[in-house]
C-alpha positions in Angstrom: 0.0 0.2 -0.1 1.4 3.4 -1.2 1.7 5.8 1.8 2.7 9.4 1.6 3.3 11.8 4.6 4.1 15.3 4.4 5.8 17.4 6.9 7.5 21.0 7.3 4.6 23.5 7.2 4.0 26.1 9.8 3.6 29.8 10.0 6.0 32.2 8.0 5.9 35.9 7.4 5.5 37.2 3.8 8.8 37.0 1.9 10.1 34.0 4.1 10.7 30.4 3.1 9.9 27.1 4.2 10.5 23.5 2.8 8.0 20.8 2.6 9.0 17.2 2.6 6.8 14.0 1.5 8.0 10.6 2.8 6.9 7.9 0.5 6.6 4.3 1.0 5.0 1.0 -0.4 6.2 1.7 -4.1 9.5 1.8 -6.2 9.6 5.8 -5.6 12.0 6.6 -8.2 10.1 4.9 -10.7 7.0 7.4 -10.6 6.3 11.1 -11.2 5.4 12.8 -8.2 3.3 16.2 -7.7 2.6 18.8 -5.2 -1.1 20.3 -4.9 -2.4 22.9 -2.7 -6.1 23.9 -1.4 -6.8 27.4 0.2 -9.7 28.0 2.1 -13.0 27.9 0.1 -11.0 27.1 -3.2 -10.6 23.9 -5.1 -7.4 21.8 -5.1 -4.7 23.3 -7.4 -1.6 21.5 -9.1 1.6 23.4 -7.9 4.6 21.5 -9.2 5.4 18.0 -10.9 8.8 16.1 -11.1 9.2 13.1 -13.4 10.4 9.7 -12.7 14.3 8.8 -13.0 13.9 6.0 -15.4 14.7 8.3 -18.2 18.2 9.4 -19.0 19.2 12.8 -18.5 17.7 15.5 -16.1 14.7 14.8 -14.3 11.7 17.0 -15.7 10.2 19.7 -13.6 7.3 21.8 -14.1 5.5 24.5 -12.1 2.3 26.4 -12.0 2.7 30.1 -13.3 1.8 31.3 -9.8 4.9 29.8 -8.2 7.5 29.7 -11.0 10.7 31.1 -10.1 10.0 31.0 -6.4 9.3 27.4 -5.7 11.8 24.5 -6.5 10.5 20.8 -6.5 13.1 17.9 -5.9 13.5 14.5 -4.9 15.8 12.1 -3.1 15.4 8.5 -4.4 17.9 7.2 -1.7 15.3 8.2 0.9 11.8 8.0 -0.8 11.4 11.7 -0.2 9.9 14.4 -2.2 10.7 18.2 -1.5 9.1 21.6 -2.0 11.4 24.5 -1.4 9.2 27.6 -1.2 10.9 31.2 -1.1 9.5 34.5 -1.4 6.1 33.2 0.0 3.1 35.4 -0.3 -0.1 35.6 1.6 -1.8 34.0 -1.2 0.2 30.7 -0.8 -1.5 29.9 2.2 -3.1 26.5 1.7 -2.8 23.1 2.9 -0.2 21.3 0.6 -0.5 17.6 -0.5 1.7 15.3 -2.4 0.5 13.1 -4.9 1.5 10.2 -7.0 -0.6 8.1 -9.7 0.1 4.2 -9.6 -3.1 3.0 -11.2 -5.0 5.5 -8.9 -4.3 8.8 -7.1 -2.6 8.6 -3.8 -2.5 11.7 -1.4 -0.9 12.4 1.7 -2.7 14.1 4.6 -1.5 17.4 3.9 0.4 20.0 5.6 -0.5 23.5 6.5 1.3 26.5 5.3 0.2 29.8 6.6 1.9 33.2 5.3 0.9 36.2 7.3 2.3 39.1 8.8 
């Protein structure tokens, strides 16, 4: 059974930084693309960033929503089965619960990690 567990959220001032982690178990982590999503109060869940699997030769593909491009960086450590999201220059509109996700015949989600950006 695939399990995803997020950590690293918290309260930060505008302009600050946080790093989220997602520990994966129950799958061959490096074989699957991983994504981060977020859901703000009263809004639908939205895709934030994605990173490809490592089965392909060359650099791993990374993609970002326009709203976070150049501020957030997605990365993965296949030795520890961990996905990361480095978030810099945080804005109040980044406040949301952040979820990691993978699709292995179906969608798997973590429990979420709250990020609050407030002065």
